[in-house]
N, C-alpha and C positions, 0 to 999 in steps of 0.2 A: 506776585509769588516769588520775587527775589527774596522775599521773607523766608521762604523755605530754606534757601541756601544759608541765610544768616542764622535761622533757627537751628539748622543742623550743625553749623559751625559752632554755635553757642553750646549745644548739647555735647559736642565732641570736646570742646575746651573744658567744660565742667567735669565730664567723665574723666578726662586725662588728669585734671587737677586732683580729683578725688581718689583715683585708683593708681596713678602713675603707669597706666597701661597705654602703650602707643596705639594710635588709631590711624589707619590710612583711609582717606575718603575720596571717592572719585564721583564727580557729578558732571552731567553734560553742561555745555555752555548755555543752551537755550532753555534753562529751567523756568524762565519767567512765563512760559506758555502754560504752566501748570494751573488748572482750575483750583479754586480754594478748597473744596472738599478733599480732593486728592492730595493737595499739599498738606492739609491738616492730618490726613491719615498717615502720610509718610512721616511727618514730624512725630506724631504720637506713638507710632509703631517703633520708630528709632529710639524714642525716649524710653519706652518700656523694655525694648530689647537690651539697651545699654544698662538699664537698671538691673535686669536679670544677670547680665555679665558681671556687673559690679558685685552683686550679692552672692551669686552662686558659682560662677564659672572658674575662678582662679586662673583666668586667661593671662597670657603675656602679650597678646596681640589681637587686635580687632580690625577687620576690613569692612568698610561700608561702601556700597556702590549703588548708584542710581543710573538707570539707563532707559532709553526709549526703544521699544521694539514692537513692530506690528500694531501700532495704535494703542500701545499700553505703556505704562511707566512701571518699571520693576525695581524694587528696593531689595538689596541683598545685604544681610549683616552676618558676618562670619566671625567666629572666635575660635581660638585654639585651646579653650579651657577643658575642664574635665568632662563636659558633656553630661547627658542624663538619658534615662530610658523614656522615650516619648510615649510609650504605651501606658505609662503610669498616670492614671487619671488625676490623682492628687497633685502630682507635679505640674500637669498641664494647667490645672486651675490655679495653683499657687504662683505660677509664672506669668499670670496675666495673659496667657495664650488665648483664652476664650475671648477676651476683649479684642485682641488683634484679629482673631477670626471673625468676630461680629463686625468689626470695622471694615474688613475686606468684603464680607457678604453685603453690607449696606451699599457698597459701591460696585457691586457685581464683579468683584475681583476674587482672587484666590490668595490664601495664606498657607504657607507650608513651613513646617519646621523639620529639619533633619538633624538628628543628634544620636549619639550612642555613648555609653559610658567610656570615658577615656578618649573619645573621638571629637571633642569640640562640638560646636553647634552652628547651624546655619538657618537663618530665618529669611524667608522670601515672601514679599508682598508684591502681587502683580495686579494692577488695576487699569481698566480701560479708560482712555482719555475721552 
């Protein structure tokens, strides 16, 4: 699962090349302990979240962090873009959020999105190891 690290680095490189938006990424040293399904969920959620930022957010900065806490791995992706109203069902569907939620559910994890118009957005995926 050092592949997760390489995968994330690749996503970030492509995103930065396409959008010119700087990304800071912080991942723990021992990411190689990550089981494959969790690694895949993290990769795919990051991919979708970055696609959303590129398409909708008009952000000038993105921060991605992965951390271990209490037997869980937690992915947080934060942008300073224009945000959106998370209670708008159409937006939730259009932003692939249902996919992210389903992925979290399938691994007994949680998926949260916090955003408000003008307030950027934060996506958090937390999955048990």
